[in-house]
LUMSEBA-472741 format. One line per 2 residues: number of its first residue (from 1); their letters; for each residue x, y, z of N, C-alpha, C. Coordinates in steps of 0.001 Angstrom, whole numbers, always signed. Example, Ala and Ser with C-alpha at 12.3 -4.5 7.8 and 13.67 -1.06 7.14 Angstrom:
BEGIN
1) AS) +13190 -5690 +7800 +12300 -4500 +7800 +13200 -3300 +7800 | +12850 -2250 +7080 +13670 -1060 +7140 +12900 +30 +7870
end
This chain:
BEGIN
1) XX) +43435 +131447 +99378 +42401 +130619 +100004 +42045 +131217 +101357 | +40729 +131352 +101634 +40257 +131910 +102898 +40338 +130827 +103961
3) XX) +40912 +131190 +105153 +41019 +130176 +106209 +39672 +129574 +106527 | +39619 +128316 +106698 +38384 +127628 +107048 +37676 +127034 +105856
5) XX) +37969 +127544 +104613 +37321 +126983 +103433 +38040 +125696 +103008 | +37274 +124741 +102524 +37931 +123492 +102075 +38748 +123742 +100818
7) XX) +39907 +123154 +100776 +40775 +123327 +99611 +40283 +122450 +98465 | +40516 +122943 +97247 +40133 +122167 +96080 +41069 +120975 +95918
9) XX) +40532 +119845 +95532 +41409 +118669 +95364 +42377 +118902 +94205 | +43605 +118454 +94351 +44575 +118645 +93267 +44145 +117888 +92012
11) XX) +44555 +118460 +90867 +44244 +117814 +89602 +44969 +116470 +89517 | +44290 +115545 +88893 +44889 +114217 +88751 +46081 +114278 +87797
13) XX) +47218 +113739 +88241 +48394 +113677 +87376 +48261 +112463 +86461 | +48829 +112553 +85254 +48720 +111405 +84333 +49397 +110177 +84922
15) XX) +48775 +109033 +84754 +49372 +107809 +85329 +50703 +107505 +84672 | +51651 +107071 +85507 +52963 +106712 +84972 +52856 +105366 +84259
17) XX) +53635 +105200 +83178 +53558 +103926 +82453 +54049 +102778 +83324 | +53499 +101599 +83120 +53940 +100440 +83916 +55406 +100155 +83644
19) XX) +56112 +99605 +84632 +57539 +99283 +84421 +57722 +98296 +83281 | +58818 +98483 +82575 +59099 +97639 +81415 +59636 +96292 +81878
21) XX) +59062 +95228 +81368 +59526 +93884 +81721 +60946 +93673 +81198 | +61782 +93030 +82005 +63189 +92853 +81652 +63351 +92066 +80355
23) XX) +62461 +91113 +80094 +62605 +90279 +78903 +62513 +91092 +77626 | +61818 +92235 +77673 +61681 +93059 +76474 +63035 +93625 +76048
25) XX) +63811 +94118 +77013 +65146 +94626 +76694 +66061 +93513 +76203 | +65976 +92351 +76857 +66814 +91216 +76454 +66457 +90786 +75033
27) XX) +65169 +90694 +74739 +64738 +90273 +73410 +65159 +91278 +72347 | +65066 +92560 +72661 +65448 +93598 +71699 +66945 +93564 +71427
29) XX) +67742 +93417 +72489 +69193 +93329 +72312 +69558 +92075 +71527 | +68891 +90967 +71815 +69152 +89742 +71067 +68799 +89891 +69599
31) XX) +67701 +90562 +69304 +67283 +90768 +67917 +68321 +91578 +67147 | +68811 +92667 +67746 +69818 +93493 +67084 +71147 +92753 +66946
33) XX) +71488 +91933 +67933 +72742 +91175 +67867 +72690 +90124 +66763 | +71567 +89416 +66656 +71420 +88417 +65602 +71484 +89088 +64236
35) XX) +70873 +90260 +64125 +70859 +90974 +62847 +72277 +91268 +62360 | +73148 +91747 +63266 +74497 +92122 +62838 +75408 +90901 +62718
37) XX) +75103 +89822 +63441 +75947 +88626 +63386 +75556 +87672 +62264 | +74405 +87869 +61652 +73953 +86964 +60600 +74950 +86879 +59437
39) XX) +75522 +88010 +58954 +76539 +87883 +57893 +77755 +87070 +58338 | +78125 +87171 +59616 +79248 +86401 +60144 +78945 +84908 +60099
41) XX) +77726 +84532 +60480 +77339 +83125 +60470 +77258 +82592 +59040 | +76741 +83414 +58130 +76684 +83007 +56721 +78088 +82829 +56171
43) XX) +79000 +83728 +56560 +80383 +83639 +56101 +81034 +82345 +56577 | +80792 +81953 +57826 +81371 +80725 +58360 +80806 +79489 +57670
45) XX) +79534 +79560 +57289 +78893 +78398 +56685 +79186 +78258 +55196 | +79596 +79338 +54555 +79805 +79299 +53107 +81124 +78626 +52776
47) XX) +81192 +78049 +51585 +82395 +77376 +51112 +82701 +77852 +49696 | +83970 +77707 +49315 +84361 +78069 +47959 +84653 +79549 +47827
49) XX) +85042 +79991 +46621 +85377 +81398 +46393 +84155 +82295 +46521 | +84377 +83470 +47031 +83292 +84429 +47222 +83580 +85689 +46415
51) XX) +82572 +86185 +45727 +82715 +87428 +44985 +82361 +88610 +45863 | +82420 +89826 +45311 +82049 +91010 +46082 +80608 +90917 +46575
53) XX) +80355 +91440 +47756 +79016 +91367 +48340 +78024 +92237 +47587 | +78484 +93360 +47038 +77595 +94274 +46328 +77651 +94022 +44831
55) XX) +76510 +94136 +44142 +76498 +93953 +42688 +77392 +94974 +41986 | +77627 +94712 +40687 +78581 +95517 +39925 +77924 +96578 +39050
57) XX) +76622 +96779 +39171 +75945 +97800 +38377 +74915 +98533 +39230 | +74407 +99646 +38701 +73630 +100581 +39507 +72296 +99997 +39965
59) XX) +71482 +99493 +39050 +70136 +99037 +39419 +70158 +97902 +40438 | +71005 +96882 +40281 +71065 +95850 +41323 +71517 +96393 +42677
61) XX) +72434 +97359 +42676 +72858 +97959 +43944 +71695 +98688 +44604 | +70902 +99402 +43812 +69732 +100096 +44364 +68736 +99095 +44942
63) XX) +68586 +97958 +44267 +67679 +96925 +44771 +68174 +96351 +46092 | +69476 +96051 +46167 +70059 +95535 +47409 +69920 +96564 +48535
65) XX) +70188 +97830 +48213 +70078 +98891 +49221 +68650 +98987 +49753 | +67669 +98894 +48858 +66274 +98985 +49291 +65912 +97835 +50228
67) XX) +66337 +96612 +49875 +66041 +95467 +50725 +66735 +95579 +52075 | +67979 +96033 +52071 +68708 +96220 +53336 +67954 +97189 +54250
69) XX) +67482 +98278 +53684 +66794 +99289 +54490 +65441 +98781 +54982 | +64737 +98030 +54149 +63445 +97484 +54565 +63629 +96496 +55715
71) XX) +64576 +95589 +55560 +64818 +94586 +56613 +65245 +95263 +57907 | +66153 +96252 +57792 +66616 +96923 +59009 +65485 +97699 +59665
73) XX) +64618 +98319 +58874 +63491 +99059 +59438 +62595 +98133 +60258 | +62361 +96928 +59746 +61540 +95958 +60477 +62242 +95537 +61775
75) XX) +63549 +95250 +61689 +64294 +94807 +62872 +64357 +95911 +63922 | +64766 +97108 +63512 +64881 +98207 +64477 +63510 +98604 +65015
77) XX) +62505 +98639 +64132 +61164 +98980 +64596 +60655 +97999 +65633 | +60925 +96716 +65410 +60504 +95704 +66382 +61235 +95880 +67710
79) XX) +62562 +96161 +67643 +63340 +96363 +68869 +62857 +97600 +69619 | +62585 +98672 +68894 +62099 +99902 +69546 +60727 +99688 +70175
81) XX) +59893 +98946 +69490 +58558 +98657 +70016 +58639 +97813 +71277 | +59459 +96783 +71236 +59590 +95893 +72384 +60148 +96623 +73597
83) XX) +61237 +97380 +73379 +61944 +98020 +74493 +61502 +99460 +74738 | +60522 +99933 +73951 +60025 +101306 +74086 +61159 +102326 +73991
85) XX) +61988 +102172 +72984 +63081 +103118 +72774 +62539 +104417 +72208 | +62991 +105530 +72779 +62563 +106849 +72325 +63680 +107501 +71516
87) XX) +63375 +108677 +70971 +64366 +109414 +70173 +65642 +109673 +70969 | +65493 +109986 +72247 +66661 +110274 +73069 +67511 +109022 +73262
89) XX) +66877 +107860 +73333 +67622 +106612 +73471 +68495 +106344 +72248 | +68038 +106808 +71090 +68795 +106649 +69852 +69684 +107850 +69560
91) XX) +69690 +108833 +70477 +70481 +110061 +70317 +70169 +110747 +68989 | +68874 +110755 +68664 +68392 +111312 +67399 +68408 +112840 +67488
93) XX) +69582 +113409 +67299 +69747 +114863 +67397 +70735 +115346 +66350 | +70564 +116606 +65963 +71532 +117299 +65102 +72061 +118467 +65916
95) XX) +73340 +118464 +66221 +73938 +119466 +67105 +74907 +120338 +66313 | +74760 +121648 +66427 +75752 +122555 +65854 +75442 +123085 +64479
97) XX) +74239 +122828 +63953 +73885 +123367 +62646 +74807 +122859 +61543 | +75126 +123756 +60599 +75946 +123361 +59452 +77361 +122958 +59852
99) XX) +77816 +123411 +61024 +79178 +123062 +61467 +79333 +121567 +61711 | +78216 +120864 +61879 +78307 +119419 +62096 +78908 +118707 +60888
101) XX) +78733 +119273 +59692 +79222 +118603 +58481 +80751 +118626 +58411 | +81407 +119808 +58440 +82882 +119777 +58424 +83472 +119114 +59660
103) XX) +82796 +119250 +60804 +83288 +118594 +62021 +83311 +117076 +61845 | +82250 +116522 +61238 +82195 +115082 +61013 +83239 +114643 +60001
105) XX) +83493 +115474 +58993 +84511 +115127 +57998 +85893 +115056 +58651 | +86202 +116027 +59495 +87498 +116019 +60190 +87604 +114782 +61085
107) XX) +86536 +114463 +61803 +86562 +113287 +62672 +86771 +112020 +61852 | +86151 +111953 +60675 +86325 +110784 +59807 +87779 +110628 +59380
109) XX) +88437 +111743 +59046 +89830 +111669 +58623 +90741 +111285 +59795 | +90412 +111782 +60999 +91185 +111400 +62186 +91039 +109899 +62442
111) XX) +89822 +109405 +62322 +89579 +107973 +62506 +90338 +107149 +61474 | +90295 +107594 +60219 +90986 +106858 +59165 +92481 +106774 +59460
113) XX) +93071 +107895 +59839 +94498 +107919 +60132 +94822 +107061 +61349 | +94016 +107195 +62406 +94266 +106428 +63614 +94169 +104932 +63392
115) XX) +93140 +104505 +62675 +92973 +103074 +62397 +94107 +102572 +61514 | +94522 +103378 +60517 +95623 +102969 +59635 +96909 +102771 +60426
117) XX) +97186 +103675 +61373 +98409 +103563 +62170 +98359 +102320 +63060 | +97244 +102129 +63759 +97130 +100991 +64674 +97156 +99675 +63902
119) XX) +96384 +99608 +62800 +96337 +98377 +62027 +97679 +98098 +61364 | +98341 +99165 +60886 +99664 +98990 +60300 +100665 +98443 +61307
121) XX) +100582 +98929 +62548 +101477 +98430 +63593 +101198 +96954 +63886 | +99913 +96576 +63928 +99561 +95174 +64174 +100082 +94287 +63054
123) XX) +99865 +94716 +61803 +100326 +93934 +60664 +101845 +93803 +60663 | +102527 +94915 +60970 +103982 +94887 +61004 +104517 +93926 +62042
125) XX) +103932 +93946 +63222 +104364 +93044 +64285 +104101 +91590 +63913 | +102945 +91328 +63295 +102619 +89951 +62936 +103540 +89441 +61826
127) XX) +103854 +90311 +60860 +104762 +89899 +59795 +106178 +89688 +60325 | +106589 +90540 +61254 +107913 +90379 +61868 +107977 +89074 +62652
129) XX) +106894 +88769 +63391 +106867 +87543 +64181 +106818 +86309 +63286 | +106141 +86424 +62118 +106034 +85273 +61226 +107319 +85010 +60473
131) XX) +108141 +86041 +60288 +109375 +85872 +59535 +109163 +86164 +58066 | +110235 +86402 +57369 +110153 +86801 +55966 +109497 +85726 +55114
133) XX) +109779 +84453 +55405 +109253 +83374 +54570 +107743 +83253 +54676 | +107210 +83592 +55853 +105769 +83429 +56072 +105027 +84751 +56040
135) XX) +105707 +85832 +55676 +105070 +87148 +55720 +103860 +87231 +54809 | +103919 +86557 +53632 +102801 +86634 +52704 +101559 +85972 +53269
137) XX) +101728 +84968 +54149 +100580 +84303 +54737 +99875 +85184 +55754 | +100595 +86165 +56293 +99986 +87058 +57276 +98979 +87964 +56613
139) XX) +99260 +88370 +55368 +98331 +89250 +54671 +98786 +90689 +54717 | +98032 +91538 +54027 +98413 +92940 +53908 +97356 +93882 +54430
141) XX) +96233 +93386 +54874 +95220 +94282 +55397 +93825 +93782 +55073 | +92792 +94604 +55374 +91410 +94209 +55136 +91135 +93970 +53659
143) XX) +90310 +92992 +53354 +89934 +92686 +51986 +88694 +93497 +51626 | +88910 +94764 +51285 +87787 +95634 +50935 +87148 +95182 +49634
145) XX) +87916 +94479 +48796 +87368 +93956 +47557 +86266 +92937 +47776 | +86137 +92397 +48997 +85035 +91490 +49288 +83711 +92233 +49366
147) XX) +83764 +93546 +49501 +82545 +94348 +49577 +82117 +94847 +48208 | +83065 +95350 +47416 +82726 +95969 +46133 +83814 +95664 +45114
149) XX) +83403 +95484 +43870 +84346 +95310 +42773 +84863 +96690 +42373 | +86158 +96930 +42598 +86708 +98252 +42322 +86530 +98668 +40869
151) XX) +86585 +97716 +39959 +86450 +98048 +38543 +85085 +98664 +38236 | +84072 +98298 +39012 +82738 +98860 +38794 +82696 +100352 +39094
153) XX) +83661 +100839 +39880 +83688 +102256 +40227 +84070 +103137 +39039 | +84440 +102531 +37923 +84719 +103320 +36716 +83445 +103958 +36169
155) XX) +82313 +103357 +36458 +81021 +103927 +36043 +80694 +105100 +36967 | +80597 +106345 +36434 +80359 +107499 +37311 +79039 +107426 +38068
157) XX) +78008 +106819 +37469 +76733 +106699 +38168 +76841 +105696 +39316 | +77562 +104623 +39088 +77788 +103635 +40143 +78576 +104275 +41291
159) XX) +79606 +105028 +40949 +80404 +105707 +41968 +79559 +106703 +42744 | +78659 +107406 +42060 +77785 +108367 +42731 +76876 +107672 +43734
161) XX) +76274 +106557 +43335 +75387 +105815 +44244 +76163 +105293 +45444 | +77370 +104759 +45208 +78161 +104201 +46293 +78620 +105271 +47279
163) XX) +78963 +106448 +46769 +79504 +107496 +47641 +78421 +108372 +48276 | +77163 +108131 +47942 +76069 +108898 +48555 +75098 +107961 +49280
165) XX) +74232 +107297 +48538 +73201 +106455 +49142 +73805 +105337 +49986 | +74733 +104581 +49403 +75311 +103443 +50130 +76133 +103924 +51320
167) XX) +76952 +104967 +51127 +77852 +105417 +52194 +77104 +106063 +53356 | +76166 +106972 +53050 +75555 +107771 +54107 +74250 +107186 +54658
169) XX) +73548 +106381 +53861 +72253 +105851 +54317 +72358 +104366 +54659 | +72720 +103543 +53671 +72775 +102099 +53909 +73825 +101768 +54965
171) XX) +74981 +102425 +54897 +76028 +102183 +55895 +75886 +103146 +57070 | +75981 +104445 +56812 +76029 +105423 +57893 +74802 +105428 +58784
173) XX) +73644 +105720 +58220 +72424 +105830 +59030 +72033 +104487 +59630 | +72034 +103448 +58824 +71602 +102129 +59299 +72502 +101615 +60420
175) XX) +73807 +101673 +60230 +74716 +101089 +61209 +74843 +101941 +62472 | +74720 +103257 +62349 +74812 +104089 +63557 +73526 +104050 +64369
177) XX) +72381 +103879 +63711 +71145 +103641 +64466 +71255 +102324 +65237 | +71801 +101306 +64568 +72012 +100031 +65250 +72941 +100214 +66449
179) XX) +74010 +100994 +66281 +74979 +101186 +67364 +74339 +101907 +68553 | +73588 +102973 +68282 +72960 +103741 +69363 +71969 +102883 +70135
181) XX) +71148 +102119 +69413 +70168 +101265 +70082 +70863 +100168 +70890 | +71925 +99605 +70362 +72631 +98525 +71054 +73294 +99025 +72330
183) XX) +73900 +100211 +72288 +74529 +100783 +73483 +73485 +101019 +74570 | +72340 +101583 +74180 +71268 +101840 +75145 +70748 +100538 +75749
185) XX) +70506 +99543 +74917 +69947 +98284 +75412 +70949 +97518 +76266 | +72219 +97601 +75927 +73232 +96927 +76736 +73252 +97530 +78144
187) XX) +73055 +98843 +78246 +72989 +99491 +79549 +71765 +99073 +80338 | +70663 +98786 +79652 +69455 +98346 +80355 +69566 +96895 +80822
189) XX) +70135 +96051 +79980 +70224 +94623 +80317 +71285 +94374 +81386 | +72392 +95131 +81329 +73473 +94983 +82314 +73737 +96337 +82973
191) XX) +72810 +96825 +83788 +72942 +98174 +84357 +74152 +98324 +85280 | +74547 +97251 +85987 +75674 +97367 +86913 +76978 +97638 +86180
193) XX) +77107 +97145 +84946 +78362 +97298 +84206 +78266 +98368 +83122 | +77144 +98381 +82413 +77040 +99268 +81257 +75971 +100348 +81414
195) XX) +75394 +100474 +82607 +74376 +101483 +82825 +74974 +102849 +83150 | +74176 +103895 +82972 +74627 +105243 +83295 +75584 +105793 +82248
197) XX) +76012 +107041 +82499 +76880 +107720 +81535 +78230 +107029 +81406 | +78825 +106611 +82523 +80132 +105961 +82466 +80026 +104578 +81848
199) XX) +78984 +103841 +82207 +78809 +102502 +81655 +78601 +102509 +80158 | +77965 +103563 +79628 +77736 +103640 +78180 +79062 +103667 +77424
201) XX) +80066 +104336 +77988 +81382 +104364 +77330 +82000 +102970 +77306 | +81779 +102181 +78364 +82281 +100808 +78365 +81526 +99951 +77348
203) XX) +80233 +100248 +77162 +79420 +99475 +76231 +79870 +99648 +74785 | +80592 +100724 +74509 +81076 +100965 +73146 +81922 +99791 +72655
205) XX) +82704 +99182 +73546 +83644 +98129 +73137 +82931 +96849 +72698 | +82057 +96240 +73527 +81386 +95026 +73041 +80514 +95272 +71809
207) XX) +79919 +96455 +71714 +79131 +96780 +70525 +80042 +96855 +69302 | +81248 +97416 +69481 +82210 +97481 +68371 +82694 +96092 +67974
209) XX) +82815 +95184 +68947 +83226 +93807 +68632 +82176 +93135 +67747 | +80901 +93290 +68093 +79830 +92746 +67259 +79865 +93372 +65870
211) XX) +80089 +94679 +65810 +80172 +95401 +64538 +81305 +94850 +63684 | +82451 +94577 +64307 +83580 +94031 +63574 +83304 +92627 +63059
213) XX) +82682 +91790 +63875 +82385 +90427 +63452 +81410 +90408 +62282 | +80547 +91410 +62205 +79623 +91498 +61092 +80299 +91777 +59767
215) XX) +81605 +92130 +59792 +82364 +92399 +58568 +83396 +91298 +58320 | +83073 +90083 +58729 +84019 +88975 +58610 +84381 +88664 +57166
217) XX) +83508 +89033 +56209 +83812 +88744 +54809 +85055 +89482 +54334 | +85475 +90521 +55050 +86673 +91276 +54687 +87934 +90686 +55323
219) XX) +87816 +89520 +55918 +88978 +88877 +56501 +89218 +89311 +57932 | +90208 +88668 +58553 +90470 +88945 +59959 +90887 +90392 +60174
221) XX) +91620 +90980 +59217 +92026 +92366 +59369 +90876 +93325 +59101 | +89899 +92866 +58320 +88683 +93646 +58165 +87916 +93726 +59474
223) XX) +87927 +92618 +60230 +87296 +92626 +61555 +88023 +93605 +62474 | +89370 +93544 +62468 +90139 +94455 +63311 +89842 +95916 +62953
225) XX) +89848 +96201 +61652 +89668 +97589 +61212 +88286 +98110 +61588 | +87239 +97323 +61319 +85893 +97791 +61630 +85635 +97823 +63137
227) XX) +86321 +96954 +63878 +86225 +97028 +65341 +86782 +98366 +65840 | +87960 +98738 +65335 +88554 +100011 +65741 +87689 +101192 +65306
229) XX) +87162 +101122 +64092 +86268 +102185 +63628 +85015 +102251 +64494 | +84513 +101084 +64901 +83332 +101052 +65755 +83565 +101726 +67090
231) XX) +84756 +101527 +67662 +85090 +102208 +68922 +85121 +103717 +68710 | +85744 +104151 +67613 +85823 +105583 +67349 +84477 +106214 +67079
233) XX) +83640 +105548 +66289 +82315 +106097 +65987 +81412 +106066 +67222 | +81540 +105023 +68031 +80778 +104979 +69275 +81183 +106089 +70228
235) XX) +82486 +106376 +70287 +82965 +107469 +71135 +82418 +108808 +70646 | +82395 +108998 +69326 +81831 +110232 +68772 +80349 +110345 +69098
237) XX) +79637 +109246 +68987 +78206 +109230 +69271 +77919 +109677 +70702 | +78687 +109151 +71654 +78457 +109505 +73054 +78991 +110887 +73390
239) XX) +80101 +111264 +72786 +80697 +112574 +73068 +79771 +113703 +72626 | +79235 +113592 +71412 +78366 +114641 +70890 +76905 +114434 +71271
241) XX) +76567 +113213 +71727 +75165 +112850 +71987 +74311 +113182 +70772 | +74861 +112882 +69598 +74201 +113252 +68350 +74383 +112135 +67337
243) XX) +73280 +111545 +66912 +73337 +110520 +65883 +73864 +111092 +64576 | +73518 +112353 +64297 +73918 +112966 +63024 +75434 +113004 +62873
245) XX) +76157 +113333 +63937 +77621 +113388 +63860 +78203 +112039 +63466 | +77706 +110972 +64098 +78224 +109640 +63809 +77845 +109196 +62397
247) XX) +76618 +109499 +61975 +76173 +109123 +60628 +77019 +109828 +59570 | +77242 +111120 +59745 +78034 +111881 +58766 +79479 +111390 +58734
249) XX) +80069 +111169 +59917 +81454 +110700 +59952 +81573 +109333 +59282 | +80638 +108446 +59556 +80629 +107120 +58941 +80483 +107248 +57427
251) XX) +79562 +108113 +57004 +79350 +108308 +55578 +80575 +108853 +54877 | +81246 +109827 +55495 +82456 +110399 +54895 +83576 +109357 +54814
253) XX) +83659 +108492 +55819 +84668 +107431 +55782 +84471 +106531 +54561 | +83242 +106065 +54363 +82977 +105158 +53257 +83070 +105871 +51914
255) XX) +82512 +107076 +51839 +82508 +107797 +50564 +83921 +108110 +50095 | +84779 +108553 +51009 +86157 +108864 +50608 +86916 +107597 +50223
257) XX) +86547 +106464 +50817 +87167 +105199 +50422 +86840 +104875 +48966 | +85571 +104992 +48589 +85172 +104708 +47205 +85784 +105712 +46231
259) XX) +85782 +106991 +46614 +86338 +108018 +45721 +87841 +107839 +45552 | +88523 +107499 +46634 +89968 +107269 +46555 +90273 +106047 +45705
261) XX) +89496 +104987 +45875 +89702 +103775 +45079 +89513 +104071 +43596 | +88486 +104854 +43261 +88247 +105200 +41861 +89400 +106014 +41294
263) XX) +89978 +106886 +42112 +91089 +107722 +41646 +92361 +106902 +41446 | +92507 +105796 +42193 +93726 +104995 +42116 +93661 +103892 +41063
265) XX) +92489 +103677 +40476 +92315 +102547 +39567 +93350 +102525 +38454 | +93572 +103670 +37823 +94479 +103716 +36682 +95901 +104102 +37069
267) XX) +96029 +104972 +38059 +97362 +105500 +38382 +98157 +104554 +39272 | +97533 +104028 +40298 +98258 +103169 +41244 +97433 +101923 +41547
269) XX) +97182 +101055 +40554 +96360 +99875 +40816 +96951 +98919 +41833 | +98297 +98943 +41967 +98914 +98031 +42936 +98551 +98404 +44361
271) XX) +98222 +99690 +44620 +97819 +100088 +45961 +96496 +99421 +46350 | +95595 +99266 +45376 +94323 +98641 +45667 +94474 +97156 +45978
273) X) +95488 +96547 +45382 +95730 +95120 +45660 +96199 +94903 +47085
end
């Protein structure tokens, strides 16, 4: 620029979006919380014997899976719209290429072992405290049979659907998207406690508690088990900052459960009981 000449006015920068109203984050968090707690409320209100939550044949399971995904898409879409959640807020990333797959499988096995040890210790202490006469009232662990009829796993097509679509999409993708959005929204609604990088790690716990309560149909030990799994999967989500890692690990956890149950049906049926 030649001295004395008037300078050109700077180009207009794009206007920044207006600040997000606090009620939008609160409403979005409430919507996601109600969504995951609805099965818990239905469980409390129901009476009498309850059968497995999932149907016993392939086509009805596909129908249930489709409805679950449609309802969740509406709920999550509404929450994202209200709170303006972006891909980064949901940690929508794939990190590490193909290595993410074996890494997630190893993490799933570590989680399974860790939860089994912790839950086994809790059960042992409770049975010891109850005494031999009352040990049967304490129970033996989560009632996984409340989710699926193990006998239905004899059908190879049913087992295939359960160990792929149900494990990795209906459970893995749906529940980990819910977890990522809930952690982000909890940090926005309570920034002093759950905001920032450190606060997000604290948010893993209350989100895991909600996740556990949503599995109340599996009994009190089912709540404990899914709560512990929720803490582990939430930690993986934040550690890798990758939704894919958590989805794959969750999927491998469920898929190996169904495959193991199918393998034990004839050889060790008492283990399933």
